[in-house]
N, C-alpha and C positions, 0 to 999 in steps of 0.2 A: 804225457801228451800236453798238458796245460803249459808246462815250462817251454816246450818247443814252440807252441802257438804264440805265447807271449814274446819269446825271443824274436820270432820272425815278424810279429806285429811291430815290436819296438825297432827292429832293424829297418822296417819300412818307414816308420815314423822318422827315424834318423835320416834316411835317404830323402824323404819328402821335405823335411825342414832344411837339410843341408843343400839340396838342390835349389830350393827357393832362395837360400842365402847366396849361393854362387851366382844365380841369375841376377839377383838384386845388386850384388857388388859389381858385376860386369856392367850392368846398365848404369849404375851410379858413377863408376869410374869413366865411362864413355862420355858422360856429361862434361867432364873437365878437359877433354881432348879436342883438338882442332883438326889434326891431320887425319884424313880418311883411313889411312892404313892402321893407325892406332885405334880409331873408332871400330873399324872392322875386326881387329884382333880382340878387343874387349867385348864387343857384342857377340863375337864368335864363341867366347867362353860361356855365354849364357846358354848356348845349345847343350853344353854338358850339364848345366844346371837343370835345364828342362828335361833331359834324359833321366837324371836322378829323381826329379819330381815324378815323372811318369812311373818309373820303377817303384818308388816309394808309395805312390798312390795305389798302385795295384796290390802291393804287399799289405799296406795298412787296411784297405777295405776288405781284401780277401781274408787275411788272417784275423783281423778284428771281428769280422762277421762270424768266423769259425769259433773264435773265443766266446762270443756272446751265445752262440748256439750250444757250446760245450759246457757252459757254466750254468748251474741251476738257479743261481741268485742274480743273474743278469738276464735281461729280456730286451727285445728290439723296441718294445713300447715304453721303455724307461726314457724320461725326458732327456737326460744327458747323452744317451746314445742316439736318440732321434736328432737332437741338435748337432751332435758331432757329424752325423751322416749328412745332414742338410748343409752344414758349413763346409764339409769336404766337397760336396757337389758344387756349391756356389764358388768356392775358392778355385776349383778346376776351371769352371766356366769363365770367371773373372780373369784368372791368370792367362787363359788362352786368348781372351779378347785383348788384354793388355800386351801380350807378346806379339801380336800380329804387326802393329806399327813398329815395334823394335826390330822385328825380322826384316821389314821393308827398309828400315834405316841401315841395318847391317848390309843388305844387298846394295843399297845406294853407296855406302862407304866402300864396299869392295869394288864397285864400278869406278868410283872416283879415284880410288887408290891406283887402279890400273891405268887411268887416264892422266896421270901426272901427280897425284897425291897432294893436291893443293886444297886448302880450307875452302869450304863452301857454305854459303848461307842456307842453301836448301838442306844440306846435311845437318847443320846446326839446328834448324827448326825440326827436322825429323827426329833427331836424338832427344830433343827437349819437348817432344809432343806431350802436352799436358794430359790428354786423355790416356795415353799409354802409361805415363808415370802414375797417374791417379789409380788406374786399374791395377797396376802392378803393386803399388803400396797397399791397396785394399786387399788384394789376394794375400799378401804377406800378413796383414793384420788378421785375416780370417784363419790363416794357418796357426798363428799364435793363439787365437781363441780356441781352436781345436785342441791344441796342446794343453791349454788351461783346463778344458773340459776333461781331457783324458787323465790328468793328474788329480784334479779336484773331485771329479765324479759326483756332482751335487745330486743328492737324493738316493745314491747307491747305498745299499746296506752292507 
């Protein structure tokens, strides 16, 4: 049972991290584009990343919790587990907040692409929204911190 739980937890972690990477790459590549159709396409790929993050988030928290409950030497009151759960929650909230402006930029890009596909200062500002970028990078950093905690397990016996 332990190996199945660990496999499904690790599969979730892979999806969680891969999804965040897909979303980040799509958002970063969109920064370099001017044509609304290109921006819309690149920001559209972030939707796949967000779907992977969601699936991975459910798998990691579900099977990770089951792993903790199943192992006699792990407990929910261990600091590394508490911190991992806290960082998981914060990364989900921060990523969601950072993704909203990116979604609006994608919708604007789609509308502008349908109206002639000409570069727009409004779109340029929307894609380069500093709040969205900062929150997205912060979410990514939190995900890396979770990964470090899961590998290192400080204080675990």
